[in-house]
C-alpha positions in Angstrom: 14.7 9.0 16.3 17.0 8.0 13.5 16.8 4.4 12.3 19.7 2.4 11.2 19.8 1.1 7.6 19.6 -2.5 8.9 16.5 -1.7 10.9 14.8 0.0 7.9 15.6 -3.1 5.7 14.1 -5.4 8.4 11.0 -3.3 8.5 10.6 -3.4 4.7 11.1 -7.2 4.8 8.4 -7.5 7.6 6.0 -5.4 5.6 6.6 -7.5 2.4 6.0 -10.7 4.5 2.9 -9.2 6.0 1.6 -8.4 2.5 2.3 -12.0 1.4 0.3 -13.2 4.4 -2.6 -11.0 3.4 -2.6 -12.5 -0.1 -2.4 -16.0 1.3 -5.2 -15.4 3.8 -7.4 -14.0 1.0 -6.6 -17.1 -1.2 -7.7 -19.3 1.8 -10.9 -17.4 2.2 -9.9 -16.0 5.6 -11.1 -12.5 4.9 -11.4 -11.3 8.5 -7.8 -12.3 9.2 -6.7 -10.7 5.9 -8.4 -7.5 6.9 -6.7 -7.6 10.3 -3.3 -8.1 8.7 -4.0 -5.3 6.2 -4.8 -3.0 9.2 -1.5 -4.1 10.8 0.4 -3.1 7.6 -1.3 0.3 7.5 -0.4 0.7 11.2 3.2 -0.4 10.7 3.8 1.9 7.7 1.9 5.0 8.8 0.9 4.7 12.4 -2.7 4.8 11.4 -5.3 2.1 11.0 -6.8 1.2 7.7 -10.1 3.1 8.1 -8.2 6.2 9.3 -5.8 5.8 6.4 -8.6 5.8 3.8 -9.6 9.2 5.0 -6.2 10.8 4.4 -5.0 12.4 1.2 -1.8 11.5 -0.5 0.3 14.3 0.9 -0.8 13.5 4.5 0.2 9.8 4.0 3.6 10.7 2.4 4.3 12.9 5.4 3.7 10.0 7.8 6.7 8.1 6.2 9.7 9.8 7.7 12.3 7.2 8.5 14.9 5.9 6.1 16.2 7.2 2.8 13.8 8.5 0.2 14.2 5.1 -1.6 13.1 3.3 1.5 10.2 5.6 2.0 9.1 5.1 -1.5 9.3 1.3 -1.1 7.1 1.6 2.0 4.6 3.6 0.0 4.7 1.0 -2.8 3.9 -1.8 -0.3 1.1 0.3 1.1 -0.3 0.8 -2.4 -0.1 -3.0 -3.0 -2.0 -3.6 0.2 -4.7 -1.1 -0.7 -5.1 -2.8 -4.1 -5.5 -6.2 -2.4 -7.9 -4.7 0.1 -10.0 -3.1 -2.6 -10.0 -6.0 -5.1 -10.2 -8.9 -2.7 -11.2 -8.0 0.8 -13.8 -5.2 1.1 -17.2 -5.3 -0.5 -18.0 -1.7 0.5 -18.1 0.3 -2.7 -17.0 3.5 -1.0 -14.0 1.9 0.7 -13.2 0.1 -2.5 -13.2 3.3 -4.5 -11.1 5.2 -1.8 -8.6 2.4 -1.6 -8.2 2.1 -5.4 -7.9 5.9 -5.7 -5.3 6.0 -3.0 -3.4 3.0 -4.3 -3.1 4.6 -7.8 -2.2 8.0 -6.3 0.6 6.5 -4.2 2.1 4.8 -7.4 1.9 8.1 -9.2 3.6 9.9 -6.3 6.4 7.3 -6.4 6.8 7.7 -10.1 7.0 11.5 -9.7 9.6 11.2 -6.9 11.8 8.8 -8.9 13.5 11.0 -11.5 14.1 7.9 -13.7 12.3 6.1 -16.4 9.0 4.5 -15.3 9.8 1.3 -13.6 8.0 -1.6 -15.4 6.7 -3.0 -12.2 5.1 0.3 -11.2 3.7 0.7 -14.8 2.2 -2.8 -14.5 0.6 -2.0 -11.1 -0.8 1.2 -12.4 -2.4 -0.5 -15.4 -3.7 -3.3 -13.2 -5.5 -0.8 -10.9 -6.9 1.0 -14.0 -8.2 -2.2 -15.5 -9.7 -3.3 -12.2 -11.4 0.0 -11.8 -12.8 0.0 -15.3 -14.2 -3.6 -14.9 -15.6 -3.3 -11.4 -16.6 0.3 -10.6 
């Protein structure tokens, strides 16, 4: 099923809004709801729940993102990386899930950088450094 550009843009906007809700819920201390919203993001982007997503490798996840242009697919992966970082740094206390989520978040950003044949985007560079610093300080 081919998606229209308008539909893809709406989906990206929905994912971005869902991610903002996750951050807001975490800030309010509503961790269970933030976890449920994170699970919904994983489901929307990949068709897989969060626990199932954490068991996949990078290539398997990248293959789940099939609709839209390559740029749209990379944006979905970037949002997924953002969600995984929030999950690891603010939601889960399980050290194994935290490590898997951080590893996957960083791997997704590296994948995006590899796919973009341009100079490293400052936002992606910042996100990669943020993950590295968090990992060094907390694991």
